[in-house]
C-alpha positions as CSV (number, residue, x, y, z in Angstrom):
1,M,0.0,0.0,0.0
2,K,1.3,3.5,-0.8
3,I,0.1,7.0,-0.1
4,T,-1.0,8.5,-3.3
5,E,-2.3,11.9,-2.3
6,I,-2.8,14.2,0.8
7,R,-5.5,16.8,0.7
8,T,-6.6,19.5,3.1
9,I,-10.2,20.5,3.9
10,V,-10.9,23.8,5.8
11,V,-14.3,24.1,7.4
12,G,-15.5,27.5,8.6
13,N,-16.7,26.6,12.1
14,P,-17.9,30.0,13.5
15,W,-15.5,30.2,16.5
16,K,-12.5,28.4,15.0
17,N,-11.7,27.3,11.4
18,W,-11.1,23.6,11.4
19,V,-8.3,22.1,9.2
20,F,-8.7,18.5,8.2
21,V,-6.3,16.3,6.3
22,V,-7.3,13.4,4.0
23,V,-4.6,10.8,3.2
24,E,-5.5,8.7,0.2
25,T,-3.9,5.3,-0.7
26,S,-3.4,3.0,-3.6
27,D,-5.7,0.5,-1.9
28,G,-8.6,2.9,-1.9
29,I,-8.6,3.4,1.9
30,S,-8.6,7.1,3.0
31,G,-7.6,8.3,6.5
32,L,-8.5,11.4,8.3
33,G,-6.5,13.7,10.6
34,E,-6.8,17.2,12.0
35,A,-4.4,20.2,12.0
36,T,-6.6,22.9,13.5
37,G,-4.8,25.7,15.1
38,G,-7.0,28.7,15.9
39,L,-5.5,31.7,14.1
40,Q,-3.0,29.4,12.4
41,T,-5.5,28.1,9.9
42,M,-3.8,29.1,6.7
43,P,-0.2,28.5,8.0
44,N,-1.3,25.0,9.2
45,K,-3.0,24.2,5.9
46,E,0.0,25.3,3.9
47,A,2.3,23.4,6.2
48,V,0.5,20.2,5.1
49,E,1.0,21.2,1.5
50,E,4.7,21.9,2.1
51,I,5.5,18.5,3.6
52,K,3.1,16.1,2.0
53,H,5.5,15.2,-0.8
54,L,7.7,13.6,2.0
55,A,4.8,11.1,2.8
56,I,3.4,10.5,-0.7
57,G,4.8,7.2,-2.1
58,K,5.4,5.9,1.4
59,N,3.6,3.0,3.1
60,P,1.0,4.5,5.5
61,L,1.1,1.3,7.6
62,E,4.7,2.1,8.5
63,I,3.7,5.0,10.6
64,S,7.0,5.5,12.5
65,N,9.0,5.7,9.2
66,V,6.5,8.3,7.7
67,V,6.7,10.4,10.8
68,D,10.5,10.2,11.2
69,E,10.9,11.4,7.6
70,M,8.7,14.5,8.2
71,Y,10.1,15.2,11.7
72,K,13.7,15.3,10.5
73,A,12.8,17.3,7.4
74,S,11.1,19.9,9.7
75,F,14.4,20.3,11.6
76,L,13.4,18.1,14.5
77,K,10.1,19.8,15.2
78,I,6.7,18.3,15.9
79,T,4.0,20.3,14.0
80,P,0.2,20.1,13.6
81,A,0.8,19.1,9.9
82,I,2.9,16.1,11.0
83,S,0.4,15.1,13.7
84,A,-2.5,15.3,11.3
85,I,-0.8,13.0,8.7
86,E,0.2,10.7,11.5
87,I,-3.3,10.4,12.8
88,A,-4.6,9.7,9.3
89,C,-2.1,6.9,8.9
90,W,-3.4,5.3,12.1
91,D,-6.9,5.7,10.7
92,I,-5.8,3.8,7.6
93,L,-4.1,1.1,9.6
94,G,-7.2,0.5,11.7
95,Q,-9.4,0.3,8.6
96,H,-6.9,-2.0,6.8
97,L,-6.9,-4.4,9.8
98,K,-10.7,-3.8,10.4
99,V,-10.1,-2.8,14.1
100,P,-10.4,0.4,16.1
101,I,-7.1,2.1,16.8
102,Y,-7.3,1.4,20.6
103,Q,-6.9,-2.3,19.6
104,L,-3.5,-1.5,18.1
105,L,-2.4,0.2,21.3
106,G,-2.9,-2.8,23.5
107,G,-6.7,-3.1,23.6
108,K,-9.5,-1.5,25.4
109,V,-9.1,-0.6,29.1
110,R,-12.6,1.1,29.4
111,D,-15.9,1.2,27.6
112,K,-16.6,4.9,28.2
113,V,-14.9,8.0,29.6
114,R,-16.3,10.7,31.7
115,V,-16.3,14.1,30.1
116,Y,-16.2,17.7,31.2
117,A,-18.2,20.3,29.2
118,N,-16.6,23.3,27.7
119,G,-18.0,26.0,25.4
120,W,-21.3,26.0,27.3
121,Y,-21.3,29.5,28.8
122,S,-22.0,31.7,25.8
123,G,-24.4,34.6,26.2
124,E,-24.5,37.4,28.7
125,R,-21.6,37.5,31.0
126,T,-23.5,37.6,34.3
127,P,-23.5,35.3,37.3
128,E,-27.2,34.5,36.7
129,N,-26.5,33.3,33.1
130,F,-23.5,31.2,34.1
131,G,-25.5,29.7,37.0
132,D,-28.6,28.9,34.9
133,K,-26.5,27.2,32.1
134,A,-24.5,25.2,34.6
135,K,-27.6,23.9,36.3
136,A,-29.1,22.8,33.0
137,L,-25.9,20.9,32.2
138,S,-25.8,19.2,35.6
139,G,-29.4,18.2,35.0
140,R,-28.3,16.5,31.8
141,G,-25.8,14.3,33.6
142,Y,-22.6,16.3,33.3
143,T,-20.5,15.8,36.5
144,A,-17.8,18.3,35.5
145,L,-17.7,21.8,33.9
146,K,-14.9,24.0,32.7
147,F,-15.2,27.7,32.2
148,D,-13.2,30.9,31.9
149,P,-14.8,33.5,34.2
150,F,-12.2,36.2,33.6
151,G,-13.7,37.9,30.5
152,S,-11.2,40.3,28.8
153,E,-8.8,40.6,31.8
154,H,-5.1,40.4,31.2
155,L,-2.1,40.0,33.5
156,R,-3.9,41.1,36.7
157,L,-7.4,41.9,38.2
158,N,-8.5,45.0,39.7
159,K,-10.7,44.7,42.8
160,E,-14.0,45.3,41.0
161,S,-13.2,42.6,38.5
162,E,-12.1,40.2,41.2
163,I,-15.4,40.7,43.1
164,F,-17.5,40.2,39.9
165,I,-15.5,37.0,38.9
166,K,-16.0,35.5,42.4
167,K,-19.8,36.1,42.0
168,I,-19.7,34.2,38.7
169,I,-17.9,31.2,40.2
170,R,-20.1,31.3,43.3
171,S,-23.2,31.3,41.1
172,V,-22.0,28.2,39.2
173,R,-21.0,26.4,42.4
174,D,-24.3,27.1,44.1
175,A,-26.3,26.1,41.0
176,V,-24.6,22.6,40.6
177,G,-24.0,21.8,44.2
178,P,-20.9,20.2,45.8
179,N,-20.9,17.0,43.7
180,V,-20.1,18.5,40.3
181,E,-16.4,19.3,39.5
182,L,-15.5,22.8,38.4
183,M,-12.4,23.5,36.3
184,I,-11.3,27.1,36.0
185,E,-9.6,28.1,32.7
186,G,-6.9,30.8,32.8
187,H,-6.0,30.9,29.1
188,K,-2.4,31.8,30.1
189,R,-3.5,35.4,30.9
190,F,-1.9,36.2,34.3
191,N,1.5,37.0,35.6
192,V,3.0,34.7,38.3
193,F,2.1,36.9,41.3
194,E,-1.5,37.3,40.2
195,A,-1.9,33.6,39.4
196,I,-0.9,32.7,42.9
197,K,-3.2,35.3,44.4
198,I,-6.2,34.0,42.4
199,A,-5.4,30.4,43.1
200,K,-5.6,31.1,46.8
201,W,-9.1,32.5,46.7
202,L,-10.2,29.8,44.2
203,D,-9.8,27.3,47.0
204,E,-13.0,28.5,48.6
205,F,-15.0,27.2,45.6
206,D,-13.6,23.7,45.8
207,V,-12.3,23.7,42.2
208,T,-10.7,20.6,40.6
209,W,-8.0,22.6,38.9
210,F,-6.8,26.0,37.7
211,E,-5.7,25.6,34.1
212,D,-3.0,27.5,32.4
213,P,-2.9,30.4,34.8
214,I,0.3,31.7,33.2
215,D,2.3,31.2,29.9
216,N,2.8,27.5,29.8
217,D,6.0,27.7,27.9
218,D,7.6,28.9,31.2
219,I,7.7,25.6,33.0
220,D,9.8,26.9,35.9
221,S,7.2,29.5,36.6
222,L,4.4,27.0,36.3
223,I,6.1,24.9,38.9
224,H,6.5,27.9,41.2
225,V,2.8,28.8,40.9
226,S,1.9,25.2,41.6
227,R,4.0,25.0,44.7
228,N,2.4,28.1,46.0
229,S,-1.2,27.2,45.1
230,P,-3.7,25.4,47.4
231,V,-5.6,24.2,44.2
232,R,-4.3,21.9,41.5
233,I,-2.5,23.7,38.7
234,I,-2.6,21.9,35.3
235,A,-0.9,22.6,32.0
236,G,0.4,20.7,29.0
237,E,-1.6,21.8,26.0
238,G,1.2,24.2,25.0
239,F,4.0,21.8,25.6
240,K,5.8,20.8,22.3
241,K,8.5,18.5,23.6
242,Y,8.3,15.3,25.5
243,K,10.9,16.5,28.0
244,D,8.6,19.4,28.8
245,F,6.2,16.9,30.3
246,T,9.1,15.2,32.1
247,R,10.2,18.4,33.7
248,F,6.7,19.4,34.8
249,V,5.5,16.1,36.2
250,S,8.9,15.0,37.7
251,S,8.8,18.2,39.9
252,N,5.6,16.9,41.7
253,A,3.9,20.1,40.6
254,T,0.7,18.4,39.6
255,D,-1.0,15.0,39.2
256,I,-3.0,15.9,36.0
257,V,-1.8,17.3,32.7
258,N,-3.7,18.2,29.5
259,P,-1.7,17.3,26.4
260,E,-2.8,18.5,23.0
261,V,-2.6,15.5,20.7
262,I,-2.1,17.7,17.6
263,G,0.8,19.5,19.3
264,I,2.8,16.4,20.4
265,G,2.9,14.2,17.4
266,G,-0.6,12.6,17.2
267,I,-1.5,9.1,18.4
268,G,2.1,7.8,18.9
269,G,3.3,11.0,20.6
270,S,0.3,10.9,23.0
271,V,1.2,7.3,24.0
272,K,4.8,8.5,24.7
273,V,3.5,11.3,26.9
274,A,1.1,8.9,28.7
275,G,4.1,6.7,29.5
276,I,6.1,9.6,30.9
277,C,3.2,10.7,33.1
278,S,2.3,7.2,34.3
279,S,5.9,6.8,35.7
280,F,5.2,9.8,38.0
281,D,1.6,8.7,38.8
282,V,0.2,11.6,36.8
283,D,-3.1,11.3,34.9
284,L,-4.1,12.8,31.5
285,A,-7.1,15.0,30.5
286,F,-6.4,15.5,26.8
287,H,-7.0,19.0,25.6
288,N,-9.8,19.1,23.0
289,A,-10.9,22.5,21.6
290,E,-11.2,21.4,18.0
291,S,-13.8,19.4,16.1
292,P,-15.7,16.1,16.6
293,L,-13.0,14.4,14.5
294,K,-10.5,15.4,17.2
295,T,-12.8,14.1,19.9
296,M,-12.9,10.8,18.1
297,T,-9.1,10.8,17.9
298,N,-8.9,11.4,21.7
299,L,-11.5,8.7,22.4
300,Q,-9.2,6.1,20.7
301,L,-6.5,7.1,23.2
302,C,-8.9,7.1,26.1
303,G,-9.9,3.6,25.1
304,A,-6.3,2.3,25.4
305,I,-4.5,4.5,28.0
306,K,-5.0,3.6,31.7
307,N,-4.0,6.9,33.3
308,I,-6.9,9.0,32.0
309,Y,-8.7,11.3,34.4
310,I,-11.4,12.8,32.2
311,Q,-11.9,14.1,28.6
312,E,-12.8,17.6,27.5
313,C,-15.7,18.1,25.0
314,F,-17.1,21.0,23.2
315,D,-19.2,19.1,20.7
316,E,-22.7,19.5,22.1
317,F,-22.3,23.3,21.8
318,N,-21.3,23.4,18.1
319,A,-23.5,24.7,15.3
320,D,-26.4,22.4,14.2
321,W,-24.9,21.6,10.8
322,I,-22.0,19.8,12.5
323,E,-24.1,16.6,12.6
324,E,-24.4,16.7,8.8
325,L,-20.6,17.2,8.5
326,F,-19.8,14.3,10.8
327,P,-22.8,11.9,10.6
328,N,-21.3,9.3,12.8
329,Y,-19.4,11.1,15.6
330,Q,-19.8,10.0,19.2
331,K,-22.2,12.0,21.3
332,V,-22.2,12.6,25.1
333,K,-24.7,10.6,27.1
334,D,-25.2,11.2,30.8
335,G,-21.9,12.9,31.1
336,Y,-19.9,10.1,29.3
337,L,-18.6,9.4,25.8
338,S,-18.5,5.7,24.7
339,I,-15.4,4.4,23.1
340,P,-16.2,3.8,19.4
341,D,-15.7,0.2,18.1
342,R,-15.7,1.0,14.4
343,P,-12.4,0.4,12.4
344,G,-9.8,3.2,12.6
345,L,-11.0,6.4,14.1
346,G,-14.6,5.4,13.4
347,I,-15.6,8.7,11.8
348,S,-16.2,10.0,8.2
349,I,-16.6,13.5,6.9
350,N,-19.3,14.8,4.4
351,E,-17.2,16.9,2.0
352,S,-20.2,18.4,0.3
353,V,-21.3,19.8,3.6
354,A,-17.8,21.1,4.2
355,K,-18.0,23.1,1.0
356,D,-21.1,24.9,2.3
357,H,-19.0,26.3,5.2
358,P,-15.8,27.7,3.8
359,Y,-12.9,29.4,5.6
360,N,-13.5,32.9,7.1
361,K,-10.8,35.0,8.5
362,S,-13.0,36.1,11.3
363,N,-13.7,32.6,12.6
364,F,-11.6,32.9,15.7
365,L,-11.9,34.1,19.3
366,R,-10.5,37.5,20.3
367,M,-9.6,36.2,23.8
368,F,-9.0,39.6,25.4
369,K,-11.9,41.4,23.8
370,P,-15.2,41.7,25.7
371,G,-17.8,39.2,24.6
372,W,-15.4,36.6,23.3
373,E,-17.4,33.9,25.2
374,N,-20.2,34.2,22.7
375,R,-18.1,32.4,20.1
376,K,-19.7,34.3,17.3
377,G,-16.7,34.5,15.0
378,A,-17.7,35.6,11.5
379,S,-21.3,36.1,12.5
380,G,-20.2,38.8,14.9
381,S,-18.7,42.2,14.1
382,E,-15.1,41.1,13.4
């Protein structure tokens, strides 16, 4: 079997353009991968075009060889383009052998994985709105919710903002009661001093973690914040090297990390990170702020990796046409996602629907602009 062509499909999801990769083969099997990157849509798409000749003509079943060729050609860098092609090759391998990918990673260790909802808090930024939406999700079976209550704040909070943000978190906690986990998203926005200060008052709300409170490229500072925080600090989605995970988890700074599969080399890279973390008794909660295709990729990993804490999921809060784009993606039921048993990733894409939703330069979140939580993208004013 040989790779005969590699194509990209860009879909204009309102809050983030999605970049998909299709790897075609001489045997007629096609595999899917994802290279979505926020405001990196066109660079990531063109990166696939730039390196695809290195994979065309290769055997997609020899995944390590395909990846090694692209990795070395990229001057020893793991990129979303490499990860997307790697994932697509795993999809091809699973389809070729007629087994789900988790079977190729040692077999299934769980039938379903608990999820935490994200992307649920669009609308008016008031304590009442946050509380009402959280209560509704709890009523549908979600046992964990993540949200960013910080609005457009950057580096530090003034007293008025701090008081208002505490009201938002208190409203959510009171709405869902003590048995629902709350994860607070920092989006890397604070300096070290402010992050520690916030972490101390977050403790009163019994949060499960404070995520990315500072720039997560600065691992030494992350460790410092964690050691001075009464609540768990997690990071990992921004780590680009395996040794970054080793440094962070070997410091005993946390017991959960959130790797981004697209950022660490795809399926194989994620398995490597899981092994590193397992040796330090650290669990994974894979980052997942992309498409249902990415969710299905993560589910194959969750099906095979023991040290999984929980899985992030935005899918229930996407546009209605997403179900036409991905007619067979896995849906949340009672706060869990079942591990799919179909060959490969177990998902297909409707390319005619994709054409109805083209790229738009405004399909992204202006994180430090008021109202970004509404996720309007091109339908907004930008």
